[in-house]
N, C-alpha and C positions, 0 to 999 in steps of 0.2 A: 578362196569363197567364189559360191556360183552367182554368175550375174541371173536376177528373174529375166524369164524368157519375156519381151513384148508381150503388149497386149496387142490382137490382131482384130481387124471386123468381125471374121469368122467367130471369135469371142463374144465379143457383143450381140451377134446372132444368136450364139447358143444360150446365153443369159437370158436373151428375151425370150426363146424357147423353154428354155426349163423353168422362167418362171411364169409364162403361160399354163404351163403344168399343175402350179401352186407347188412348188416345192422350194423347199426353205432356202435361207439363204447356204448353210452349212451343207445340205444337199448337195445344190448344185457346186459349192466348193470342191465338194468330194469328186462327185460326177467329172467336173474338169478338170481335175488335179491343183488347183488352186487356191491361195489362200481366200478367209471367209473375209478379210479385207479390200483385198483386190476385187472380189465378188460384190461386197457392198458400193464400192467405190464405182464400179460398171452399172451397177441399177442405178446407182444415184445418178449419174450421167445420162442415163435411160429415161429417167423420171417415174423410176419404179421403186415399189415399196415392198416390204415384206409384210405378213400379216403377222401379228405378235399376240395373236389370240389364245394360239397353241401354246403359245410362249407361257401364257398368264396361267392357262389353266393347269400346265404340266408344273407350273411352281407354286401354285396353289396345292395341288394336290401335294408335292414335297413336303410344305409345309405342313400339311396337315397330318401328314403320315410321320411327321417328327414332334407334332405336338401329342400326338396318341403313341407315340415311342415314351416320350417324356412323360405323359400319365401314367403308364404302364410303371415306369421305373420310379414313378414317388408312390404308388400304391406298394410296390414291392418292397420298398426303402421301408417305409410304415410298417408293411407285416413283421417285415425282419428286424426292426425296432422294437415291435410289440411281441414278439418272439421270445427276442432277448431279455426284455422288462421279465416274462415269465420266470425266464432261467434263475435271475439275478437272486429271486426267493425262494427257490422250489430246493427240494435233495438236491446232492448231488454226491459223487465220489470222490475223492482225493487218493492220488497212488505215486509213488514215488520210487525211484531203482535207486537203490543204494549198500552202504557197507561194502566189507573186504570182499565178496562174493557176489555183489552188485544186484543184489535181491531185491524183487517187486513186493511192495506192499501196497495194498489199499485198503480203504474204509470207506463208508458213509457217514454223511453227514447232515443235519438239515438245513445249510444253506450253503453257498460257496465260501471259500475264503473270502476275507478282505481283499486280497490283489487280486481275485480272481473279480470279484464283484467290480472294483476300479476297471480293470481292463472291460466287463460288459459296457459299464457304465460310458466307458469312450466310445464302444463300437455304438453301442444306443446314440450318444448323441452325433456320432459321424452319419448315421442313418438318418436321424433327424432332421439334421443340418442339411442334408443331399434333397430329402422330399421339400424341406423350406424354402432351400435357393430353386427347384425347380416350379415350385407355386409361384414364387415371386419372377421367375423369369418368364412363365408362358401368363401372361395376363389374359389370355382368350379364354378361360375358363370364366372370369370375372366372379366367380362365386366366393362371397368373402366370408360364409361361414367354415367354408371349408379352409382358408386363410387362417381364420379366427381359431381353429382345433389345430391348425399345425403350431400356431403361436404356442396356445398353451401347452400342445404337448413339448416342444422346445424348452419353454421354462421351467416344465414338470422334469424333465430330463435333465437339466441344468442342476435344479435341486438336490434332484437325486445325486447326481456328483457328487456335490459339495458336502451333502449329508453321508457319503460313502467314505470321504476322504478325511 
């Protein structure tokens, strides 16, 4: 195990110099080849503090970006559920391979078979639940009508699944 090199007066002087240049703690640590903890300890002993405003701004930007991604995912999940709902009661093509020669057969039907409807309902429910959980998690919207719409959609999907089984 390697012993850490001792902190010298030159280290204190260099931290003071780089701090005066408005470098962050991590930038100073990288510049000096020291750990952030060591730089924090030296700065503390020198009575120096680091400006956290840039960190706050960067953190808020990341939170805003994450909220935007969640909102897009929520919209995409609802759009997917809506598209699947349309497929549940529309014309479909059923097919199979079978027989000794493994023949392909197909035919058009007015609606998908029950098993396919059940699978579609499960997929709709998963997408709707995803959208609902995202809405519940992301309190930043504060839009009660959006939450109400999602709740209504979820209940309709649950009822549709019950009716299909």
